C-alpha positions in Angstrom: -5.1 23.4 -14.1 -3.5 20.6 -16.0 -3.3 17.0 -15.0 -0.5 14.5 -15.9 -0.8 10.8 -15.1 2.3 8.6 -14.8 1.6 4.9 -14.6 4.3 2.8 -13.0 4.9 -0.9 -14.0 3.9 -1.9 -10.5 0.3 -0.8 -11.1 0.5 2.4 -9.1 -0.3 5.6 -10.9 0.8 9.1 -9.8 -1.4 12.0 -10.8 0.2 15.4 -10.9 -1.9 18.6 -10.9 0.0 21.6 -12.4 -0.7 25.2 -12.6 -0.6 27.1 -16.0 3.2 27.6 -15.5 3.8 23.9 -15.1 4.4 24.0 -11.3 3.1 20.9 -9.5 0.4 22.0 -7.0 -0.6 18.6 -5.8 -0.2 14.9 -6.5 -2.0 11.7 -5.6 -1.3 8.0 -5.9 -3.8 5.4 -7.1 -3.8 1.6 -7.4 -6.5 -0.8 -8.5 -6.4 -3.1 -5.5 -9.3 -5.4 -6.5 -7.2 -8.3 -7.7 -5.1 -8.3 -4.5 -8.1 -8.1 -2.2 -10.0 -10.8 -4.2 -7.0 -13.1 -3.9 -6.8 -12.4 -0.1 -10.5 -13.3 0.3 -10.1 -16.6 -1.6 -7.2 -17.5 0.6 -9.1 -16.5 3.7 -11.9 -18.8 2.6 -9.7 -21.9 2.2 -7.7 -21.6 -1.0 -4.3 -23.0 0.1 -0.9 -21.8 -0.9 1.5 -24.2 -2.5 5.1 -24.6 -1.3 7.0 -24.5 1.9 6.3 -20.8 2.8 3.0 -19.6 4.1 1.7 -16.3 2.8 0.1 -14.3 5.6 -0.9 -11.1 3.8 -0.8 -9.2 0.5 -0.7 -5.4 1.0 -1.2 -3.0 -1.9 1.7 -0.6 -2.4 -0.6 2.4 -1.8 -1.4 1.1 1.7 2.3 0.7 2.5 2.8 4.3 1.4 -0.1 5.4 3.5 1.3 3.7 6.6 4.8 5.2 6.0 3.3 8.7 5.6 1.2 8.2 8.8 4.4 7.4 10.7 6.2 10.4 9.2 3.3 12.7 10.1 3.6 11.4 13.7 7.2 12.7 13.7 9.0 9.5 12.8 10.6 11.1 9.7 13.5 8.7 9.4 11.5 5.6 9.1 12.1 3.5 5.9 10.3 0.6 4.3 13.2 -1.7 5.1 13.4 -0.9 8.8 12.6 -3.5 11.5 10.5 -0.9 13.2 8.3 -0.6 10.1 8.0 -4.4 10.1 6.6 -4.2 13.6 4.2 -1.5 12.6 2.9 -3.6 9.7 2.6 -6.7 12.0 0.5 -4.6 14.5 -1.7 -3.2 11.7 -2.4 -6.7 10.4 -3.6 -7.7 13.8 -6.2 -4.9 13.7 -9.7 -6.1 12.6 -9.9 -2.9 10.5 -7.2 -4.3 8.2 -8.3 -7.9 8.1 -9.0 -7.7 4.4 -5.2 -7.6 3.8 -4.6 -10.9 5.5 -4.6 -14.2 3.6 -5.0 -16.4 6.7 
């Protein structure tokens, strides 16, 4: 089995696993989220944002992809990143204590 890694400029890497004929058997996505999570912790502990807008969360792209895929597995195959429905899903997830590390407030 062969492995090919493609690194996107947004910090997300896609890893493809190919058979001997070059057919993709599986793929996975990775992102180093430490910088994002550390920044969230600093803001939760009192570091204030500057400007008129208030940042409430920073969500790594791989988490957004995870949530989109979960919705599609539930049968909501038409959902898109830009849908108001997905905004409501994100808002609900951010209220869940299991995802508190994504919040900045």
